[in-house]
C-alpha positions as CSV (number, residue, x, y, z in Angstrom):
1,M,13.4,-2.2,-8.8
2,A,14.1,-5.3,-6.7
3,V,15.6,-8.8,-7.2
4,L,14.2,-12.2,-6.1
5,V,16.9,-14.3,-4.6
6,D,16.2,-17.5,-2.7
7,G,12.7,-16.5,-1.8
8,R,13.8,-13.1,-0.6
9,V,13.1,-9.8,-2.4
10,I,16.0,-7.3,-2.1
11,V,15.8,-3.6,-3.0
12,T,19.3,-2.3,-3.6
13,D,18.5,1.2,-4.8
14,P,19.1,3.3,-1.6
15,E,16.5,6.0,-2.5
16,L,13.8,3.5,-3.2
17,A,14.7,1.5,-0.1
18,E,14.5,4.6,2.0
19,E,11.1,5.6,0.5
20,L,9.6,2.1,1.0
21,E,10.9,1.8,4.5
22,Q,9.3,5.2,5.4
23,K,6.0,3.8,4.2
24,G,6.4,0.7,6.5
25,Y,7.7,-1.8,4.0
26,G,10.6,-4.2,4.5
27,E,13.4,-4.8,7.0
28,K,16.6,-2.7,6.6
29,E,19.8,-4.8,6.3
30,K,22.9,-2.6,5.9
31,D,22.2,-0.5,2.7
32,K,19.5,-2.9,1.4
33,L,15.8,-3.4,2.1
34,I,14.5,-6.9,2.4
35,L,10.9,-7.2,1.5
36,S,8.6,-10.1,2.5
37,P,7.1,-12.0,-0.5
38,E,3.7,-10.4,0.2
39,E,5.1,-6.9,0.2
40,A,7.0,-7.4,-3.1
41,L,3.9,-8.8,-4.8
42,Y,1.8,-6.0,-3.4
43,L,4.2,-3.3,-4.7
44,V,4.3,-5.0,-8.1
45,E,0.5,-4.9,-8.3
46,K,0.0,-1.4,-6.9
47,R,3.0,0.7,-8.1
48,K,3.7,1.3,-11.8
49,N,7.4,2.1,-11.1
50,F,8.2,-1.0,-9.1
51,S,9.4,-4.3,-10.6
52,V,11.0,-7.5,-9.5
53,Q,13.6,-9.4,-11.5
54,D,14.7,-13.0,-11.1
55,E,18.4,-13.8,-10.5
56,K,19.0,-13.8,-14.3
57,G,17.8,-10.2,-14.6
58,K,14.5,-11.0,-16.2
59,E,11.6,-8.8,-15.1
60,L,8.8,-10.8,-13.6
61,S,5.1,-10.0,-14.2
62,F,2.6,-10.1,-11.4
63,E,1.4,-13.5,-12.5
64,Q,5.0,-14.9,-12.8
65,L,6.0,-13.6,-9.4
66,L,2.8,-15.0,-7.8
67,K,3.5,-18.4,-9.3
68,K,7.1,-18.4,-8.1
69,L,6.2,-17.3,-4.6
70,S,3.3,-19.8,-4.5
71,R,5.7,-22.6,-5.2
72,L,7.7,-21.7,-2.1
73,D,4.7,-21.5,0.2
74,K,1.5,-23.4,-0.5
75,E,-0.5,-21.0,1.6
76,F,0.9,-17.9,-0.2
77,G,-2.2,-17.1,-2.3
78,R,-4.5,-17.1,0.7
79,K,-2.1,-15.1,2.8
80,Y,-1.6,-12.6,0.1
81,L,-5.3,-11.8,-0.2
82,V,-5.4,-11.0,3.5
83,F,-2.2,-9.0,3.4
84,K,-3.6,-7.0,0.4
85,D,-6.9,-6.4,2.1
86,L,-5.2,-5.1,5.3
87,R,-2.8,-2.9,3.4
88,D,-5.6,-1.5,1.2
89,R,-7.4,-0.6,4.5
90,G,-4.4,1.5,5.5
91,F,-2.7,-0.8,8.0
92,C,1.0,-1.6,8.1
93,V,1.4,-5.4,7.9
94,R,4.5,-7.3,8.9
95,T,5.3,-11.0,9.3
96,G,4.3,-12.4,12.6
97,F,6.4,-15.6,12.6
98,K,8.1,-14.7,15.9
99,W,4.6,-14.8,17.4
100,G,3.5,-18.0,15.7
101,T,1.0,-16.2,13.4
102,H,1.2,-15.0,9.8
103,Y,1.1,-11.3,10.5
104,R,1.4,-8.5,13.0
105,V,-0.7,-5.5,12.1
106,Y,0.0,-1.9,13.2
107,A,-2.7,0.8,13.7
108,R,-3.2,3.2,10.8
109,G,-0.3,5.6,10.7
110,D,2.0,3.5,12.8
111,R,4.8,1.2,11.7
112,P,7.7,-0.6,13.4
113,G,9.8,1.8,15.3
114,K,7.0,4.3,15.4
115,G,4.3,2.3,17.2
116,H,3.4,-1.1,18.4
117,A,1.4,-3.8,16.6
118,I,-2.2,-4.0,17.8
119,W,-3.1,-7.4,16.3
120,L,-1.7,-10.8,15.5
121,V,-3.4,-12.1,12.4
122,H,-3.6,-15.8,11.4
123,V,-5.0,-16.7,8.0
124,V,-7.1,-19.8,7.7
125,P,-9.5,-21.4,5.2
126,E,-13.2,-21.6,6.0
127,E,-12.9,-25.4,6.5
128,Y,-10.1,-24.9,9.2
129,K,-10.6,-26.9,12.4
130,C,-8.8,-26.3,15.6
131,S,-9.0,-27.4,19.2
132,F,-9.9,-25.2,22.2
133,P,-6.4,-25.7,23.6
134,E,-4.9,-24.5,20.3
135,L,-7.2,-21.5,20.3
136,S,-6.5,-20.8,23.9
137,R,-2.7,-20.8,23.4
138,A,-3.0,-18.3,20.5
139,V,-5.2,-16.0,22.5
140,R,-3.0,-16.2,25.6
141,L,0.1,-15.5,23.5
142,A,-1.5,-12.4,22.0
143,Q,-2.6,-11.1,25.3
144,N,0.8,-11.7,26.9
145,V,2.4,-9.4,24.3
146,R,-0.5,-6.9,24.6
147,K,-2.1,-7.6,21.2
148,K,-5.5,-8.9,20.0
149,M,-5.8,-12.3,18.3
150,I,-7.5,-12.1,14.9
151,Y,-8.4,-15.0,12.7
152,A,-8.8,-14.1,9.0
153,V,-11.1,-16.7,7.6
154,L,-11.0,-16.9,3.8
155,D,-13.9,-18.6,2.0
156,K,-13.8,-20.3,-1.4
157,E,-15.0,-17.1,-3.2
158,G,-12.0,-15.2,-1.7
159,D,-14.1,-13.2,0.8
160,I,-12.4,-12.5,4.1
161,T,-14.2,-12.5,7.5
162,Y,-12.1,-11.3,10.5
163,Y,-12.8,-12.8,13.9
164,K,-11.3,-11.2,17.0
165,I,-10.9,-13.8,19.7
166,E,-10.2,-12.8,23.3
167,R,-10.2,-14.3,26.7
168,I,-12.4,-12.8,29.3
169,T,-12.5,-13.3,33.1
170,P,-15.9,-12.9,34.6
């Protein structure tokens, strides 16, 4: 069980926190585990024994939690679909805000502290437009930190196409 407080999801049960951390979820903070909104929603959807309560102690359904989290971040629904797709494919997915992207993704079997992220993933709608300098900055940043830049393009039907963009020198 976890509690939603100010947009953060906190797991206070030490055994559950340890189990989830071993599976690549959350950030340890003293004896608690702080889950990203995407991680919390994913666990509510995938695990029967995991639930999230609001600050008043009311258990939130998947739909209620999705609605609350979407109010906090207008891109949340789109980002969650990509997060879920990557997690379902066996990747450990963490936030990538430090790198200016939505996610950093670890190779299958790796997780923070056990390996290094291989990709920086940025989620965009199919109608997204960007300039070459913007694209170049993203790719250079990824290469400077030894990662590949991936754009996850989400169409109106919810299908995801992944594009790896890299700089080459002939």
